[in-house]
C-alpha positions in Angstrom: -1.8 63.8 8.8 -4.4 65.3 6.5 -7.0 67.7 7.8 -9.9 65.5 6.9 -12.9 64.7 9.1 -12.2 62.8 12.3 -13.4 59.2 12.0 -12.8 58.0 15.6 -15.8 57.5 17.8 -13.9 58.2 20.9 -10.6 59.9 21.7 -7.3 58.0 22.0 -4.9 58.5 25.0 -1.2 57.7 25.2 -0.3 54.8 27.4 2.9 54.2 29.4 5.7 52.5 27.6 5.6 49.7 30.1 2.3 48.2 28.7 3.3 45.0 27.0 0.9 43.1 24.7 0.8 40.0 22.7 -0.5 39.8 19.1 -1.2 36.3 17.8 -0.9 36.1 14.1 -2.0 33.5 11.5 0.2 32.8 8.6 0.5 30.0 6.1 3.4 27.6 6.3 4.5 24.8 4.1 5.8 21.7 5.8 9.1 20.5 4.2 9.8 17.6 6.4 8.6 16.1 9.7 9.8 13.7 12.5 8.5 12.7 15.9 10.2 15.7 17.5 9.6 18.5 15.0 9.3 19.8 11.5 11.1 22.0 8.9 8.6 24.7 7.8 8.7 27.4 5.1 6.7 30.4 6.4 5.4 33.6 4.9 6.5 35.5 8.0 10.0 35.4 9.6 9.7 34.3 13.2 12.4 34.8 15.8 14.1 31.8 17.5 12.1 31.0 20.6 8.8 32.1 19.2 5.9 29.8 20.1 3.0 28.9 17.8 0.3 26.4 17.1 0.6 24.2 14.0 -2.5 22.7 12.5 -2.6 20.5 9.5 -3.8 17.1 8.2 -1.5 14.1 8.1 -2.9 11.6 5.6 -6.6 11.5 6.4 -6.4 12.6 10.1 -6.1 16.0 11.8 -2.9 17.0 13.5 -2.4 19.8 16.0 0.7 20.6 18.1 2.3 23.5 19.8 5.8 24.3 18.4 8.8 26.5 19.3 11.0 27.9 16.6 14.5 26.6 17.3 16.4 27.9 14.3 16.2 29.9 11.1 17.0 27.8 8.1 18.2 29.0 4.7 16.0 27.8 1.8 17.1 27.4 -1.8 17.7 30.5 -3.9 14.5 31.8 -5.5 12.3 30.6 -2.6 10.8 33.7 -1.1 9.7 32.0 2.2 11.5 31.8 5.6 12.8 28.5 6.7 12.0 27.6 10.3 13.2 24.6 12.3 10.4 24.0 14.8 10.3 21.6 17.8 7.0 20.1 19.0 6.4 21.1 22.6 3.0 19.7 23.4 0.7 17.4 21.5 -2.5 15.5 22.4 -2.6 11.7 22.2 -4.7 11.7 19.0 -2.2 13.9 17.2 0.7 11.8 18.5 -0.9 8.7 17.1 -1.7 10.4 13.8 2.0 11.5 13.5 3.3 8.0 14.4 1.0 6.4 11.9 1.9 8.9 9.2 5.7 8.4 9.8 5.3 4.6 9.8 3.4 4.6 6.5 5.8 7.1 4.9 8.8 5.0 5.7 7.5 1.7 4.2 
């Protein structure tokens, strides 16, 4: 590194390699399709199969929130620079479940 002035307010120490951490990230996704059990998403970040996340959006005029697990990586059409993710809904509150059911019913009419 350069020999510039030190900017740290306190010294760093090396930690053992056994210290595991979790870093929760926010990224934008585009919902491509949705069902009662999951959704196909196009994400800015590639996420590994098995990754867990929280999905928040609006369905129609109502809020929707669910926990998801990435089940598969999906190829998207040529020229789309996003990462396709098949996500399964793992937990959802009653309000979000009703919102999803209403949205799907209206969309299929």
